[in-house]
Each structure stands twice: as C-alpha cells, then as structure tokens.
N, C-alpha and C positions, 0 to 999 in steps of 0.2 A: 340549147336545152340541156344536153348532156353534160356540158361544162358546168351550168349553174347546179345541177345536182351535185356533181363532185365537189363544188365549193362549200356547200353547206350541209353535206351528208352527215358529218361528224358533228358539226358544230350546232346543228339545229335539233339534236336528239331532245325528246321530251324528257321531264323529270322522272316519269315512269320507266323509261327505257335506260336511263342512266344512274338513278340514285342507288347508292349503296346502303346497306343496312346502318341505321344510325349507330354510333358509337359514343364513347365518352367525350365530353368536350375537351378539344386540345388546349394545352396550356398557351396562353397568349405570348406570341414572340416578339422580342424587342427588334425594332427597325431602326437601322442607321438613318441618321438625319437627312441625307440627301438621296437616300434609296427611293426608286420609282417603284410603285405597285406592280407586282407580277401576276398577270391574269391567269397564268397556267399553273398546272400541279397544285390545285387548291387543297385545304385541309378537308378531313371528313366532315359531314354535316353534324352539328351538335344535336343531341336528342332532347327535343322539347315538345312536351305533350300538348295536344290541342285541347281547347276548352271543352269543358263537360258538356254534353247534350243538355239543351234547355228546354223545359217543357212548360206549358201554360198551368199546370197544376202543382209546380215546384215552388214552395214559399220561399221569400227571401230572408236571410237572417236578420234578426231584430238587433243582435249584439253588435258591438263594433267590430268591423271586419279585421282579420288578421292581416298583417303585412304579407305582400307577395314576395317570393324570391325574385330578385332582379337578375336576368341573365346578362343583358349588355352592362360591359364595364362603365360604371357612372364617371363622368368627368369631373374632377374637383380642382378647387383653385390650387395653384402651385404654392408650397410652403415658402416662406421668406428663406433666402439662403444667407448664410452668415459667411464671414470670412474666415472663421475660425475652422469650420469644417467643410471641406469641399464636397460638392454633390457626389453621392454614391460611394462614400468613404465612412468608416468608422471613427468616432472621435477619439483623438490620441490623448494620452496622458498629459496633464499641464505641465509645461516646463518654464523655467524662468526666462524672461524676456526683458529686453531694454524698455525703458520708459518710454510711453508713446510721445511722438513729437508734438509740439505746442499746436500745430495746425495739421490736419490730415492731409495725406498726399491726395493730389487731384485724381479723380477717377474719370475714366473714359466715358463720355456721354453714351447712353444706350439708345440705339437707333429705334426709331418707332416701328411697331409692328405694322406692316403694310397689307391691308386687306382690301380685296375687290370683290363686292357681293355683284353676283350676275343673276338676274331675274326677268322674267317677261312682263312683270307689272309692280308698280311701286305707288304706294299712296304718298302724298295726295295728288300726283300727277295723272296715273291711270290705273284702275284697280277693278277688279270684279269680286274679290273675296278675301280669304285669309291669307294668302301669299303676298297680296299687295300689303296688307296691314303689317306682316312681319318685315317685308322688305323696307317699309318707311319706317319702322319703330326701332329693329335691332341696331342698325348701323348707327342711328342717332343715339342709343343708349351706350353703345361701345364708345363712342366719341365723348359722351358726357361723363362716363366714368373713368377713362383713361386719359382724356385731354391729349396732350403732345406726345403722350407714349403710344398713341395710336394714330395711323394714317388711314381713314376710313373712306372708301369710295364706292359708289354703285354705279352700274351700268343696265339700261333698260332701252328697249325701242322707244322711238319718238312717234307716239300714235297720233292720229287725227284728234282724239279726244283731249289732248292736253291743251289746257285753256290757253287762248291767244296771249294774253297778258304774260303767262309764264313763258311762252314760247319767245316773246319779244325780249325777255330779260336774260336770255342765254347768250353764252359766248361760244363762237366757233373755234375749236381746238385744232381740228384737222380735217383734211379732205383726201381721199385716196380711192383706189379701186380695190375690190375684194374678189379674187378668183374663187368660183364655187363650180368645180368640174369644169364644164365649157363656158360657164357664164363669166362675164367681166362686168361687176355690178359697182356702182357709184356708192360710196359711204361717206357720209359726213358726221363728224363727232362733234356735239355741241355740249355745253356744260353750265352748271350754276351750282352755288354753294349755299346750303341751309344747314344752320345750326353746326357748322364746322365739317359737316360731311359734303363732299364733292359728288355730285350727280351728273354722270355722263348720258346722253341719248344718242342712239344711233339713228341717223336721219337717212331714210330711203322711202320716198313716197310710193313707189311701185309695190312695196312689200307692206308698208305700215299705215298708209294714208287710206285706211278703210273704217267702216262704221264700227265694227265689232272687233274686239281684241283677238277672239278666237272663233273657231268653227268654219274656217276658210278651206276650199279644197286643196290649197297649197301650202297649209300650216307646216308640214315637214320642211319644205324648202325654206319658207320664211325664217323659221328658228334655226336652221342649219346656216343660213346667212347670217343671222344675229350671232350666232356662237362664233363663226369664223372671224366676224367684225371684231369681236371682243379681243381675240387674240392679235389680230393684224393691227389693232389700235395702239398696243403698248409701244413699239418703237417709235411711232408717230408723235406721241405725247410724252415720251420719255419716261414712262411709269412702268416698272415691272413688279407686280406685287409679291410678297412673301407667300399670301395665302389667296388662291382663287376659290372663292365660296359660291358654288352653283346651286340653284334651286328648281326642283322638279323637272320633268321631262324637256320643257321648252329649252332649258339651259344644259341639258345633260351632254350634249354634244361638245360644249366648251372643255369639259373634263377629258372627253375622249381624244379630241384633237390634240390637247395638250399632251396626253399620255402617248400617243401614237405617232405624233409628228414633231410639234413645236419644241418638245422637251430636248430635242436634239439641236436646237438652233441657240445662238448665242443671246444671252439675255434671259431665256426662259428655262434654263437648266435647273434653277433652284426654287422654281415655283411649286409649291404644294398644293394640294387640292382637297376640298371638302365638298361633298354632295348631300344636300338636305332633301329628305322625302317628306313632303308636306301632306301628300295623299298617295298612296302606293297603288290605288286603283286606276290611276292616269299613268300609263307607262310609255306612252310614244311608240306605237307598234306599226310597222309598215312592211310591205312586201320587198323581197330581196331585189326585186327588179330595179329598184332606186338606189341601191348600194352606192354605186359609183356615179351614176348620172346626177343624182340630187345631193346625196350625202358627201359625195367626194372623198370616200372611204376606199382605201385599197383592198383588193381581194384577200390579201394575207391577213387582214384584220378582221375578216368576216367572222370567225369564231367569237370575238369580243361582243358582238351585237346579236348573234343568233340565239334565239330562244323559242321553243315551241313552233318551229317552222317559219319564223318571220324575224324582222329586225325589231329589237326591243331596246329602246335607248336608255331606259331606267336601268335594265340589267347591265348594259355596257358601262354605265357611270358608276355602279355600285362596284364592278370588277376594277374599274381604272383608278378610281379616286383614292387618295390616301387615307381619308376617314370618311365615314358615312354616318349622318345623324338623322334622327326623326324628331318630331316635334313634341314628344313626350316620353318619359321613361317607359310607361306601360305599353304605348304603341310600339316602341322597339321590341317588347317581349312578343306582342301580339302578331306582328308581321313575320315572326319566325315559324309561325304555324299555318297550316293550310287553310284554317278558318277566315284568316285575315289577310293573307299575304297575295291574293289574287295570283297565285301560281309562282310566286318569286321566292317563297320560303327555302327553297332548295339552293339557290344562289346566295341567299342571306345567310344561311347555316354556314356555308363555305367561307364567308367573309365576316363570321361573327364576332372575331377579335378586334375588328374596326368598327364596329357598329355601336352607337350609344344613342340614348334619348336624352334631351334637354327640353324642358318644358317651356313653351312659349309664353310671353307676357302679353300685356296691353299697354298702350300709351296712357298712363295715368293722368297726364296733363290734358290731354283731349277728352278722356272720359273722367270728368271730375264734375259731380254735382254741386261742388262748392262754387264753381265759376263758369259752369256750362251755358253759353249764350243760347243754345238750341232748346232749353226747357224754361218754362215760364217763371219758376221759382227756385232758388238755390237752397241747398241744405247740407248738413254734415252728420256724421254718425252721432255726435253730440247734441245736435238740434235738429229734430226730423220734422219739424212743422212744416217746412217747404215741401216735404215728400207728400203729406197729405194735401197740401194746396195743389201740387201737380195733379194728383188723382181728381180732385175735384174740377180742375180746369179741363182736364182730359175729358171727363164725363159730360161736361158743359159743351166743349166744342164739338163732340160727336155725337150729341143728343142720347146719351145714356142716363139713367137716372143719377141725379147728384146725391151720393151717399158716400161720405167718407169711411164709414164703417163696413160698407160692402166689399167683400174680397175680390179683387181684380186679378184674374189669371191671364197670362200672356204667353204667347208663342211668336218668335221671331226667328224665322228659319226659312232655308229652301224647302220646298213643299216636295220632298223626294222619299222614297222608302226607308233609304239607309239612314234617314234623320228621325226614325221612329214616328212618323206621322200617321201610319197606320194604327200605332197603338192609341195615339191621340183621338183619331176618329172613332175608335172602338169604344171609348169610354166617356168622351166629353158629354154627350147627352145624358148619360146617367148621373154624371157628377153634377151638372147643372140641375137636374131633377131633385138630387139629394140635397143640395145646397140652394135653395131657392133665392138667396140673396145674391149669390156669387154671380160676377159679371166675367166675360171672356173675350179676348181680342187676339187676332192672329194678323201677322204681317209677313209677306213673302209670296214668291212665285215658284212655279215648279210644274210638277205633273198634273195635267188637265183634270183627272179624277179628283185629286186633292182640292184643287181650287174650287171646282164645282162643289164638293162638299161643304166647304166653309162658306161659300156663297148661299147654299141653301139653308145652312144652319142659321145664317143671319136673318133670313127670310122668315125663317120658322120662329125665331125668338129675338126679334127686332129690338125688344126692350132690355136685352141682356148681352147681345153678341154683337161685335164689329169684325169685319174681315176686310183687310187691305190687301188685295192680290196685286203687289207691286213692290218695287225696291225704292226705298226712301230712308236714306241715312238719318235724316233730321227727324222724321217722324219715329224711326226705331227709338231714339233717345227720349223722345216725349213717353213713349211706351215704358221703357226701362225706369223712368223716373216715376211714373204713375202706378206701375203695377206692384203686387204684393207677392205673387208667386210667378215663377218662370219654369216652363215645362221643356225639358231636353232630354228626351228618353231615347237617344241614338243607338241604333244597331252597332254602328262603328263610328268612331270619332277620333281622328288622330291627335288632336290636341283640343279645338274648340276654343273660341274666344267669347261666344255669346254668354257663357255661364259665369265668365269672370267679369264682363260689363255689368251683368244683371247684379252680382255681388256688388260691384263698385257703386251702384245706384240703389242698394238697399232692397233689391227684389230677391227674395229667397229662392234658389233654385231647387227643382226636383229633377234628378238625373239618373241615368242608368251608368252603372260601373263599368266603363269602358274607356280605353285610351286615356286621353287627357282629362276626360270628365272624373275618372277614378283618381287621377294625381292632383287635381285641383279642388273637388268638392268633397267634403268629408262628412260622414252621417252625423246629424243631430242626435244627441242623447244627453241625459243628465244622470248624475249619480251623487255620492257623497262629496266629491270635490267640486261639483258645480255643472255647468253647461259646457258640452263639448261640440265641436262640428261647426259647419257653416251652411249646412243645406240638408236636404233629404235625398237618399239614394236607394237603388234598389238592384239587384244583381241579374235576375233572369229576364230575359227579353219576351215579357209577357204582360198583356194588357192589365190583367188583374193586379199585378204587382204595381204597376203605375198607378192605377187607381187607389189602391190600399195606401200608397205613400202620399197621393194628393189629399185623401181624406185625413191622413195623420196631420199634414200640414195645415189643412183648414181647421182641424180640431185645435192645433196649438194657436191659431189665429184668433181663437175665441178666448184664449188667455193672454190678454193684451200685453201684460209685463213680459212673460216669457217670449212672446213673438217678438216684442221689441228687441229684448236682448240678443236674440238670435238674428235679427236684422242688423244689429250693431256689430255683432261678430262677422257677418257677411261682408258688411262695408269695411272692416279693419283687416280683412285678408290681403294679403301683400301679393298682388298680382303684377307688380312693376317689372320692367326688363332688368333691373339692377342685377339680381342674383344670377339670371340666365346670361346676361352679358359677361359676367365674371367666368361662368363655366366655359362659354365659348372662347374667351380669351386664353384661358388655359388650355383648351384644345389646340388653339393656334400655337401656342408656345412650346406644346409638346411635340410639334411635328417638325 
C-alpha cells in the first residue's frame, strides 16, 4: 500500500492542488516532423473565461450574434506549393532562365497518406450513436475526396451484432496472440473493403461476442486488449500507417501504448497520432489497482494516466497524442473552461497549442430526401410537394388528424438532461395550448422520468401527441421528413448530427447556441439584403427562451412563403463531409 501511494502521490494531484495562476497564452511552438510529444514540463495554462452565468430571466439577443473569438488554432487546407518558391522562403527577384524543355521532367510520385482510424464502433457494422456515424462517414469522405492520394483504413472490434452476411464476406488477414499483462489472448484480424476503404475487425469472442457494445464489468480490459491488438496487427499485415487516428476513451490506449512503448520498435517510429474527443464527459476512469494487471502500463508511466486520484485514459491520450481534435470549433473552446470540461480544462490548457476543432458532417447520400427509400415520398428543395405528402402519410399511419397545414413539432433524441429535455417538458404543454392546431412527436429512450412524461403527455392529448420510447433509425427518417420544426435545446452538444439531418430534410431546427449547434445553425432574420440563417437559436439555458423561439418559428410558419424560403435555406446548408475531410487531411499533412 505504501508503494502504491509513492507511485501516484505526485501524479494524481488534483487541479486545485497544482494549478498555477493563468497567464498569457504562450506562442505555439513548431515541432519537428518526427518528434514525439513530451508529456512533461507543459506550458502554463492559457487564460480562458468561463461562460457567463445564465438565468431564467435573462433575454436572448434578437440581433444577429457577433462572432466568437476562436482560441484553438483552426486547421486550414495547405496552399498549393509551386516550384518557383520553396516553402518557408521569400520569393526571389526574377532572373533570366533557359527556355523550358519541350516536355517536363518526370516527377517522383507522391506516396499516399496512410491513415488508420481506431474506434469502438463503425456504421453500418455496429453503432450506438454519433461516434459510429463519424467512423463510418469520415474515412469514406477522405477516400472519395483524395482517391489514390489517400490510403484510408479503419479498425474496430468484431461484435456479435455484426450481421452474419457481412461476417461471411470478410477475409482473414492474420491470426496471432496478444499479450496483455499476464494474459495471452487469441486475436484474429478480418477485413473487407467498402467504397475504397479497408475495414479491419478484431476477432475475439471472449471480449466481443456479447449482446451490448458497452456497459460490461470488464470494459477497461476489453478495450485495452483492442488497443494492443491494433498495434500488434501492423507487422502481421504489413501496414504501418503515417497517422493513427484514435477516437474517444475506448481507443485512447492505442495512443498511449504507441507513445510509451511501440514508438521504440522498428516500423512504428514514424507513426504520428491524432486523438479526437467526441464527448469529453466519457473519460475512461479506473482505479490505479489495475494499472499493470489490466492495462499493462509500466509504473514509470503512471504520471501520464493519473488525474484526480485515478487512471484517466482520455487525459493520457491528450498528453501523448501529437494532435488533439474535437468535433466542432466551439466545443474546442468550451472544453477549455470548467463549465464544459468535466475537470479536464487544466490539462487541455496545458496542451492548447495542439488542440483544434473540426465540425463533423453527415453522409448526404444516406440522408437524402430525394432518394431515401425509408420515407414514403421523395422531394427536393425546389419541389417540396413530397414533404407535405410525407406529413400526411405519417399522420395517417399513426392516427393523428390528417392536416397538411398543421405544424408538426418533433424531438428525436436521447431523453437525458444534457439534451435539454427538461426545457422541453417545461414548455410543451403551454405551446400546445397556445397553438391548438400544432402536433408533437418524440422518439427516443433515456431517463425513466422523461420517458414517463412523454407517455403521459400522449395519454392526455392523444389527438395531437405521439411518443415512441424506442430507438428506430428508419422511423426517425420518417419523422424528419414529416415534421416542420425540430427541437434541440441542448445544455451541451459537442457537435450534434440531428440538427444537420433535420435541415437536410427541410425541418427547421430550434436549437440552443452551444458547441456544434452554434457552428452549424445560424439564426433566422430578415433585413434589406433579404433572409439570413437556417434556423432559430437562443443563448441562455432557460425554458422561457426556448418557448419564445418556438413561438417565433410557429408565427413564421403562418407566413407560408417566408417559412418555405427558410425551409429551402435549411435544405441547402452544406453539411457534407467534403470540407471537413479537407481540414483533416491538412492536419495529417502538417504532422
């Protein structure tokens, strides 16, 4: 016991014990191309103010919001380099040269950038939320945009939920044993190719042949094994990536193992790492009792993982990774503050020079009302007749009054507090009383109190309310296609995809200005130059502000031409992965 105390005494000091007074943000330092990140001697934390306290009585600004100052350094596309000027040098005075040869000299072919995505879930094979959507969409977008200039691969566990026909189509790439502390575990690597992207699956029935992806007593061990398998796989299949891109706490140890052990081995020494935080609330926290026995981490590396008296896998990955990204620029700012960081702001401010935010996108082929087979009628921004038909079909199928002019308000969400469900439950009855033709539909699962509320609301107003306490992707698309307004008043939202999907289907979003909602939904207003924005927004986390914005949206709904114009603007918003894929590739090339 005394040895364990000595091991972590210095490492596990809480921020309150170790934090220095904030100073001016240090200038970003240039890093040599092959230099590994150094977890010791970090820079002083940058001074970032926490958001102002928000109260019920504070009104939201009605004028267009002013742009925020962005602290994380944005990633930009690399400018094209010319042969006349070398990178990093000033242009010289022109001098006479010999005439160019008739044919240009052959150039060395540029090797494709090799990227390996590491994630605990991937659509369409196995997924529970936004992480799976990103892992399924971003690699495909990179391959589509860069073609032969990018070698994009993805690795994920082979879960029991992977459809049998997909499993049968896989090829076995390698079979070997993975050592995890005292354990010697079987590992099979299977693969298949979709849209030019190679997907690898880690096969181990002991760890992954289970009903649910997460929530097991040994999740720490399961994903430590997964991360070890990722790195052990590379020499067996003859593939060492330029960039290892890990996502969330389940794959955080792949970055840690690379930085502390594998980088000293032949083949691994030039691998750079990116760690993406999809939701900082989930950090992979465990007791120090399992540092060596489960995670197979040597005692000398304990300070990397120690935070607030326990192991914190996300904290370790932040320190070990060459670059850290989040899923929206505003969320990258927010997590630098105590209000949003779940106590990791101290570490993030130490590493601020390597943190940036890149807004997620959606798969605009999958979410496309012009070709979607999951909705009864197809439509486009230029021909919206199919959307009205979708509403009538939904009303008919679920026994609501068939009224194409009645506004249909929708919520598709996990029914938990940080999604703003408490705001919705606080105002929805009054909204329905104030607008007697309005209809309301909710789809999702979550906390029992919210599930019970919406069931009771349907019982009270069966002629106007439908509640679906379930997860159903096909039904969600029918609701997106049928609805007129979409409510998403989140307390915090790293990125959010639902508001983008709603826009894609012409359902005008009403959102709170936080995280990716701030970056993707811009407030509607009209002036001498015409209409602006693609939805309705409010700033303060207050039920009164949500109700005021919903009332404003319903008032605009009565002005049919104006609402139709806003609906078209929402549908024309570009939420494809193309721009974001370009920013990620620029990031990879800078490393």
